[in-house]
N, C-alpha and C positions, 0 to 999 in steps of 0.2 A: 639894285634889288638884293635883299638878303639871300644868302645861300640856303639851300635845302628848305624852301617854302613850297612852291608848286611841285618841285622836283620830288618831294617826299612821296607823293602819291604813286609815282612810277619808278622809284628808286629800286625796289626789289625786283621789278621786271627786268631792268637792265643789269642787275647784279646776280641774276639767277644761276650763273655759272661760277660764282665765287665759292671757293672750297672752304666754307666755314667749318665743316666737320674736320677737315684736315688741319686747319689752323687750331681748332679746339684741342685736337689730340696733341699737337705740338706744344701749345701753351700749357696744357695740363701737365705735360711731361716736364716743362721748365719749372712749373710750380712745385712739382714733386722733387725735382733735382735741387732747386735753389731756395724754395720758399718754406713757409711755415704753415700755410693754410692747407686744410684737408677737406675732402668732400664730407658732408654731414648727412647722416641718415635722417630721412624725414620722420618727424614725430607726429604727423597728422593722424589723428584717431587714437593716439596713445595717451593713456592717463599719465599725468606728470606727478611724480612722487613729491611729497612736500619737502621743502628745503630743511635740512637739519640745522643750519646755522647761517648767520650773515656771511661767514667766511665761505661757506659752500655757494651761496648766491653770488659772491664776488668772483669765485673761481669759474662759475658757469658763465658769467657775463664776460669775463676776460677770454674764455675759450671761444665764445661766440665772436668776439672782435677778432681774435687771432685767425679764425676760419673764414671771416668775411672777405669777399672779393668785390671790388668796386671797378666798374669799367668806365673809363672816360671816353667821351665821344662815341657812345653806343649806337647812334643812328636809329635804325628801325629795329634794333634789338636782335638781329639774327645771331650774332656771335654770343650775345648775352644768354640767349636761349640754349645754345650749345653747351656752355659751361654749366648752366642750371641743370640740364639733363644729365650731366656728369656728376651731379650731386653737390655742386658748390652753392653756398648761400651767397647770392650775388645781387648787387645793386647796379642798375644802368643809369648813366648820366649823360645828358646831351644838351646843347644850347638851343636846338631847334624844337619848338613845341609840335610842329607838324610831324617831324620824324618820330618824336616820342608818342604821339597819338597812334601812329602805325604800330610802334613797338608794343604799346599796351594792348592794342586789339589782338595782335598775334599771340601774345602771352596768354590773354584771356581765352582765346579759342583753344589753346592747348592746355588750359587749366594749370598754368605755371605761375606760381606765386613769386613774382618779381617786382621789386619796387623800382620805378623809374622816376628820376628827378631831373627837372629842368634847371641846368646850372652850367655856367661857363667854367671850364677847367682852370682858367687863369684866375678864378676867384673861388677855388675849391674850398668848401666848408661842409664838413661832415659832422654828424651828431656823435660820432665815436671814432676810434681808430679802426683800421682794417689791416688784416694780415697781408693782403695782396691788392695792388692796384694795377690794372692792365689798360692798355689802349692799343687797338689794332686798326688796320685799314688806313694807315697814314693820317690819322686824326691829328697827331702832333705837328704835322707839316702845316696845319692851318695857323699855327702860331708863328708870326712873321718877324718878331722883334727879339733880339738877344735877351734883353732884361726880362721880358715877359715869359720867355721859356724858362729862364733861371728861377723866376718867382713861382712859376707853376710847379717846377720840381721841388722848390723849397716848401711849398704847401703840401705836396705829396709826402715829403719827408716828415712833415709835422703830423700828418694824419695816418702814417703807417704805424702799425703795432711794432713794438721793439723787435728788431730783426726781420721785419717784413720786407717784401720786395716790390719793386716797380718793374713791370715787364711791358715794353712797348715796341712798336715797329715804326720806322720812318723811311720815306723815300729819299734817296741820296741826291746830291747835287748832280752827279753823273747822269742819273735817270732823267731829270728834268732838262738838263742842258744838252745831253748827247743822244737821248733816246726818243723822248716824246716832245721836246721843245720845238715849237713852230710847226707842229704836225697837226693835221686834221683827221679826226676819227669820226666815223659815222656808222650808224646801225639802224636797220629798218625792221620793224616787227609788224605783226598783224594789226595791233591796236595802237601802236605808238612807234615813234622813231626819234633819233636824236642826231645832232651835229655838234661835235666837240672840237672847237678851235683852240689850239694852244699857242701861247705867245710867251717866250722865255725872255725875261729881263735880266741881262747878264750882270749889270752893276749890282743889283739887289739880290741876285740868285733866286728870284721869284718867278714862278710859273703862273701866268694868268690864263684861265681857260673860260671861254665864253660858250655856254651851253644853250643850245636851241632845241626845244622839245616839241613834238607834235603828238597830241593825244586824241584818239577817236572820241567823238561826242555823241554818236548815234549808232544804232544797231546796224544800219546799212554801211557804216564806215565811210560815209560821204562827206561828213563834216569833221574837222579836226580843230582842236584848240591849240594855239601856238603860245608858248611862253619862253622867256629867256632868263638865265641866271648867270652871274659872273662869279667865279671862285678864284681865290688866290692861295697858292701854297708855296712855301719856301723850301728849297732843297738844302740839305745839310750834309756836311762830311762827318764821318765817325769821330774825327778829332774834335770837331766843334761840339758834338753831342757829349763827348766825354768831358770836355771842359765845362759845359753847362751843368752837368750832373755834379761834378766835383765842387763847383762854385756854390751850388744849392745846399751842400751839406750831405747829400747822398754819397754812397760809396759805389763806384763803378765796379761791376762784377764780371760781366762777360758781354760779348757781342757776337752775333751769329748771322751769316748770310741767310736771308729768308728762303731763297730758292735752293741752295746747295746744302744748307745746314752745316757748312764748314766755316772757317774763319773768313771774315769779309776781305774783299780785295778792292782794288780801284775800279773794278768792273761791276761791283755789287750794286743792284738797283734798289733793293729794299733790305733793311737790316733790323734784326731784333736786338734790343739792348736789355740787359738785366742790371738793375741797381738795387742796393740794399739800404735800408734805413740806418741812420747813425744818430746817436745822441740821447737815446732813451735807455732806461734800465728795465730789463725784462721782469715781468711780475710772475710769470709761470715758469 
């Protein structure tokens, strides 16, 4: 079964303690420190002055691209909404239509103007460049093949505005192998519960987890629907990620332990990486 189909309906329930706001503050700080994108003031309700020339139109278009943020693997859009509320012009992208339906509904309820696109990050194809491309919550770990992750980063480099940055996190090999590998995690809620069985495959460095979810089907909570999904994520070392980045044409800039915000160590479980676009000439 494909990942994040039935699970999409209860994903936010089980992720309700995820510190998206804290992540948003941290990533916004990384964008300010390393990037070129800036929050944009909403022009809703404002009269737009007529363009003075084609050159002015071009400058405005380039500024919009420079300030555009694209999130890969946005899921139900929780982190996307955080960055939007910070003023960033952002597009959310995900492979799962079910997750995107939830994301669109949440954005609509909050009257947030966010474009969500169904697309595989391994086949990234944007209508313009973007000043910043981000990916959080270990979405990159779903790419299992060396060449596919290099190609993904190559496409990112292609669609980044000159001098733009890629900011992403990933779970390390240490986390899958030594922390959660071959462990069972379970959680019981009022309306739903899950059992998450992990199986670490040493030779491939891949963590397989079989997810079994029970969701209440009636008001009395006497009937529950059961469904299962199988997910595969690969653990990477920082050295591997740096190699993939450099092979893709991006420039490796920095790496930060996601928990301590210090330099990564052999004990780091999740790491943020910042990489910069190379190969284009800036227009502004």
